[in-house]
Legacy VTK file of the C-alpha trace (Angstrom):
# vtk DataFile Version 3.0
C-alpha trace
ASCII
DATASET POLYDATA
POINTS 106 float
-23.584 1.004 -23.300
-21.783 3.306 -20.883
-23.142 3.942 -17.419
-23.185 7.715 -16.976
-23.907 9.676 -13.819
-23.958 13.452 -13.886
-23.254 15.519 -10.774
-23.525 19.287 -10.958
-22.850 22.048 -8.500
-20.251 24.444 -7.254
-16.824 23.095 -6.399
-17.317 24.395 -2.858
-20.491 22.346 -2.357
-20.683 19.093 -0.426
-20.736 17.271 -3.769
-16.980 17.803 -4.148
-16.234 14.998 -1.674
-18.707 12.655 -3.401
-17.214 13.417 -6.782
-13.695 12.850 -5.440
-14.750 9.487 -3.988
-16.341 8.408 -7.282
-13.247 9.462 -9.223
-11.016 7.419 -6.886
-13.285 4.359 -7.016
-13.656 4.502 -10.812
-10.103 5.667 -11.572
-9.330 5.053 -15.215
-13.033 4.729 -16.092
-14.510 8.061 -14.965
-14.153 11.556 -16.395
-14.576 14.764 -14.458
-15.576 17.787 -16.554
-14.818 21.183 -15.010
-15.183 24.770 -16.278
-11.536 25.775 -16.805
-8.182 24.210 -17.595
-6.770 25.714 -14.406
-9.420 23.933 -12.347
-8.832 20.714 -14.319
-5.123 20.833 -13.514
-5.776 21.621 -9.832
-8.437 18.911 -9.386
-6.228 16.302 -11.064
-3.259 17.259 -8.879
-5.420 17.005 -5.753
-6.748 13.598 -6.771
-3.277 12.246 -7.503
-1.618 13.652 -4.392
-4.407 13.128 -1.844
-5.283 9.613 -2.944
-1.893 8.272 -4.033
-3.495 7.202 -7.310
-1.297 6.051 -10.164
-0.991 8.274 -13.208
-3.620 7.870 -15.896
-3.540 7.791 -19.690
-5.410 10.640 -21.303
-7.063 13.283 -19.194
-9.423 12.069 -16.450
-10.156 15.700 -15.502
-10.822 18.090 -18.378
-12.948 20.966 -19.627
-16.079 20.553 -21.722
-14.208 22.165 -24.626
-11.370 19.648 -24.312
-13.823 16.738 -24.032
-15.603 17.866 -27.219
-12.258 18.213 -29.018
-11.234 14.725 -27.855
-14.505 13.190 -29.092
-14.173 14.898 -32.483
-10.511 13.915 -32.831
-11.313 10.296 -31.930
-13.973 10.373 -34.679
-11.356 11.484 -37.201
-12.582 15.067 -37.377
-9.841 17.695 -37.432
-10.294 20.228 -34.633
-9.296 23.859 -35.060
-9.529 25.802 -31.819
-10.369 29.479 -32.033
-9.045 32.250 -29.865
-10.880 34.494 -27.425
-11.360 37.265 -29.991
-12.802 34.824 -32.542
-15.166 33.380 -29.921
-16.331 36.870 -28.965
-16.947 37.794 -32.625
-18.866 34.549 -33.142
-21.085 35.139 -30.095
-21.683 38.774 -31.030
-22.711 37.687 -34.535
-25.150 35.116 -33.166
-26.660 37.612 -30.718
-26.985 40.214 -33.496
-28.698 37.702 -35.806
-31.097 36.518 -33.095
-31.937 40.133 -32.214
-32.536 41.011 -35.877
-34.805 37.939 -36.223
-36.802 39.041 -33.157
-35.838 35.935 -31.203
-33.910 37.841 -28.562
-35.372 40.783 -26.673
-33.959 43.189 -24.099
LINES 1 107
106 0 1 2 3 4 5 6 7 8 9 10 11 12 13 14 15 16 17 18 19 20 21 22 23 24 25 26 27 28 29 30 31 32 33 34 35 36 37 38 39 40 41 42 43 44 45 46 47 48 49 50 51 52 53 54 55 56 57 58 59 60 61 62 63 64 65 66 67 68 69 70 71 72 73 74 75 76 77 78 79 80 81 82 83 84 85 86 87 88 89 90 91 92 93 94 95 96 97 98 99 100 101 102 103 104 105
C-alpha cells in the first residue's frame, strides 16, 4: 500500500519549502498536485533548476485534472477532455438541476 501525505495551503505559505524538500527527498516517488498547468510547469522548473535534480519520467508535478486523466488512462479508460465552454455548460446544468430540485438555495 502506498504511503500518502497530503499538504494543503497557498503556494506563498511556509509549506512551500516543506513541500519542495519532500519532493527532492522523494524524487521519482512523490507527486505534487497544483491548481493549474502553468503552476505545474513553473514548480517543476524550479525543482529541477534549484535542486539540480535529474529529469523524471512522467509528470511529478501536475494538475488534479491531469492526475485523474492519467489514472483513467492507466486503467484502460479512454479520456476525452472537454473545453471551457463545455465545462461551463455542464456546471450550469448541474446548478440548474440542483436549484430545481430544491437542493441549492440563494
